[in-house]
C-alpha positions as YAML, in Angstrom:
chain: A
units: angstrom
residues:
- id: 1
  name: UNK
  ca: [-102.55, -18.22, -143.74]
- id: 2
  name: UNK
  ca: [-103.90, -14.96, -144.99]
- id: 3
  name: UNK
  ca: [-101.80, -11.94, -145.60]
- id: 4
  name: UNK
  ca: [-102.74, -8.41, -144.35]
- id: 5
  name: UNK
  ca: [-101.27, -5.03, -145.09]
- id: 6
  name: UNK
  ca: [-100.93, -2.66, -142.16]
- id: 7
  name: UNK
  ca: [-100.95, 0.99, -143.52]
- id: 8
  name: UNK
  ca: [-99.35, 3.32, -141.11]
- id: 9
  name: UNK
  ca: [-101.10, 6.79, -141.18]
- id: 10
  name: UNK
  ca: [-99.91, 9.96, -139.47]
- id: 11
  name: UNK
  ca: [-98.08, 9.70, -136.22]
- id: 12
  name: UNK
  ca: [-96.02, 12.28, -134.35]
- id: 13
  name: UNK
  ca: [-92.27, 12.27, -134.64]
- id: 14
  name: UNK
  ca: [-90.47, 11.88, -131.26]
- id: 15
  name: UNK
  ca: [-89.35, 15.18, -129.87]
- id: 16
  name: UNK
  ca: [-85.70, 14.19, -129.35]
- id: 17
  name: UNK
  ca: [-83.21, 11.46, -130.27]
- id: 18
  name: UNK
  ca: [-83.54, 9.72, -126.88]
- id: 19
  name: UNK
  ca: [-87.31, 9.42, -127.29]
- id: 20
  name: UNK
  ca: [-86.93, 8.24, -130.89]
- id: 21
  name: UNK
  ca: [-84.48, 5.64, -129.80]
- id: 22
  name: UNK
  ca: [-86.91, 4.33, -127.10]
- id: 23
  name: UNK
  ca: [-89.80, 4.32, -129.57]
- id: 24
  name: UNK
  ca: [-87.75, 2.44, -132.22]
- id: 25
  name: UNK
  ca: [-86.58, -0.13, -129.79]
- id: 26
  name: UNK
  ca: [-90.17, -0.73, -128.59]
- id: 27
  name: UNK
  ca: [-91.29, -0.84, -132.24]
- id: 28
  name: UNK
  ca: [-88.64, -3.36, -133.14]
- id: 29
  name: UNK
  ca: [-89.43, -5.50, -130.08]
- id: 30
  name: UNK
  ca: [-93.13, -5.56, -131.32]
- id: 31
  name: UNK
  ca: [-92.11, -6.74, -134.80]
- id: 32
  name: UNK
  ca: [-89.67, -9.24, -133.34]
- id: 33
  name: UNK
  ca: [-92.44, -10.66, -131.09]
- id: 34
  name: UNK
  ca: [-94.47, -11.44, -134.24]
- id: 35
  name: UNK
  ca: [-91.84, -13.89, -135.46]
- id: 36
  name: UNK
  ca: [-92.62, -15.64, -138.76]
- id: 37
  name: UNK
  ca: [-95.94, -13.72, -139.01]
- id: 38
  name: UNK
  ca: [-93.97, -10.75, -140.41]
- id: 39
  name: UNK
  ca: [-93.72, -11.07, -144.23]
- id: 40
  name: UNK
  ca: [-92.51, -7.61, -144.91]
- id: 41
  name: UNK
  ca: [-91.36, -5.51, -141.93]
- id: 42
  name: UNK
  ca: [-92.03, -1.82, -141.94]
- id: 43
  name: UNK
  ca: [-91.35, -0.01, -145.07]
- id: 44
  name: UNK
  ca: [-91.31, 3.73, -144.50]
- id: 45
  name: UNK
  ca: [-92.37, 5.98, -147.29]
- id: 46
  name: UNK
  ca: [-91.10, 9.48, -148.29]
- id: 47
  name: UNK
  ca: [-91.20, 12.04, -151.04]
- id: 48
  name: UNK
  ca: [-94.69, 11.18, -152.30]
- id: 49
  name: UNK
  ca: [-95.52, 12.50, -155.76]
- id: 50
  name: UNK
  ca: [-99.00, 12.13, -157.35]
- id: 51
  name: UNK
  ca: [-99.72, 11.42, -161.01]
- id: 52
  name: UNK
  ca: [-103.21, 12.40, -162.00]
- id: 53
  name: UNK
  ca: [-105.34, 10.76, -164.76]
- id: 54
  name: UNK
  ca: [-104.67, 13.66, -166.95]
- id: 55
  name: UNK
  ca: [-100.90, 13.24, -166.53]
- id: 56
  name: UNK
  ca: [-100.43, 16.18, -164.14]
- id: 57
  name: UNK
  ca: [-97.71, 15.59, -161.62]
- id: 58
  name: UNK
  ca: [-97.55, 17.33, -158.35]
- id: 59
  name: UNK
  ca: [-95.64, 16.92, -155.17]
- id: 60
  name: UNK
  ca: [-97.37, 15.42, -152.06]
- id: 61
  name: UNK
  ca: [-100.20, 12.88, -151.74]
- id: 62
  name: UNK
  ca: [-103.75, 12.78, -150.73]
- id: 63
  name: UNK
  ca: [-103.35, 10.52, -147.79]
- id: 64
  name: UNK
  ca: [-101.31, 10.56, -144.61]
- id: 65
  name: UNK
  ca: [-99.73, 7.18, -145.41]
- id: 66
  name: UNK
  ca: [-96.27, 7.01, -143.91]
- id: 67
  name: UNK
  ca: [-95.47, 3.33, -144.46]
- id: 68
  name: UNK
  ca: [-96.71, -0.25, -144.40]
- id: 69
  name: UNK
  ca: [-95.94, -3.71, -143.21]
- id: 70
  name: UNK
  ca: [-97.26, -7.13, -144.37]
- id: 71
  name: UNK
  ca: [-98.40, -9.61, -141.74]
- id: 72
  name: UNK
  ca: [-99.67, -13.19, -141.98]
- id: 73
  name: UNK
  ca: [-102.62, -13.98, -139.67]
- id: 74
  name: UNK
  ca: [-105.41, -16.59, -139.68]
- id: 75
  name: UNK
  ca: [-108.16, -13.94, -139.86]
- id: 76
  name: UNK
  ca: [-109.02, -10.34, -139.86]
- id: 77
  name: UNK
  ca: [-109.79, -10.59, -136.08]
- id: 78
  name: UNK
  ca: [-106.27, -11.97, -135.49]
- id: 79
  name: UNK
  ca: [-104.68, -9.26, -137.64]
- id: 80
  name: UNK
  ca: [-106.70, -6.56, -135.83]
- id: 81
  name: UNK
  ca: [-105.44, -7.96, -132.50]
- id: 82
  name: UNK
  ca: [-101.79, -7.71, -133.65]
- id: 83
  name: UNK
  ca: [-102.41, -4.17, -134.89]
- id: 84
  name: UNK
  ca: [-103.91, -3.08, -131.45]
- id: 85
  name: UNK
  ca: [-100.59, -3.84, -129.90]
- id: 86
  name: UNK
  ca: [-98.54, -1.83, -132.33]
- id: 87
  name: UNK
  ca: [-96.42, 0.96, -130.70]
- id: 88
  name: UNK
  ca: [-97.14, 3.22, -133.63]
- id: 89
  name: UNK
  ca: [-100.53, 3.88, -132.03]
- id: 90
  name: UNK
  ca: [-98.65, 5.34, -128.95]
- id: 91
  name: UNK
  ca: [-97.41, 8.28, -131.09]
- id: 92
  name: UNK
  ca: [-100.87, 9.14, -132.24]
- id: 93
  name: UNK
  ca: [-100.65, 7.15, -135.49]
- id: 94
  name: UNK
  ca: [-103.36, 4.93, -136.74]
- id: 95
  name: UNK
  ca: [-103.35, 1.73, -138.77]
- id: 96
  name: UNK
  ca: [-105.58, 0.58, -141.53]
- id: 97
  name: UNK
  ca: [-105.67, -3.07, -141.88]
- id: 98
  name: UNK
  ca: [-106.61, -4.83, -145.17]
- id: 99
  name: UNK
  ca: [-106.57, -8.44, -146.31]
- id: 100
  name: UNK
  ca: [-104.46, -8.80, -149.40]
- id: 101
  name: UNK
  ca: [-106.14, -10.61, -152.17]
- id: 102
  name: UNK
  ca: [-104.12, -13.09, -154.39]
- id: 103
  name: UNK
  ca: [-104.07, -12.31, -157.93]
- id: 104
  name: UNK
  ca: [-103.66, -15.10, -160.56]
- id: 105
  name: UNK
  ca: [-100.18, -15.38, -162.12]
- id: 106
  name: UNK
  ca: [-100.18, -15.23, -165.94]
...
């Protein structure tokens, strides 16, 4: 089976703790429904810092990436179908889905 990275972009934070709890429950249910297809569950990102080619360091990043997951699927079409059911889309987030390439081990 191929592996795909789902990159979470943007998304609105729930407006109150009850809404956050409901969304989290829905999201965890979605992940749970994927069973063994989940290689790496959601990894949220924070405190992004950018290092430029000239060595300059600045706070922040150039993308709205807020996290990622790694999912196994038979094809890109299957991975996209999984992505379309993700509750992250319900909070105005979007997902970028990319097939992961296997690098040779040295």
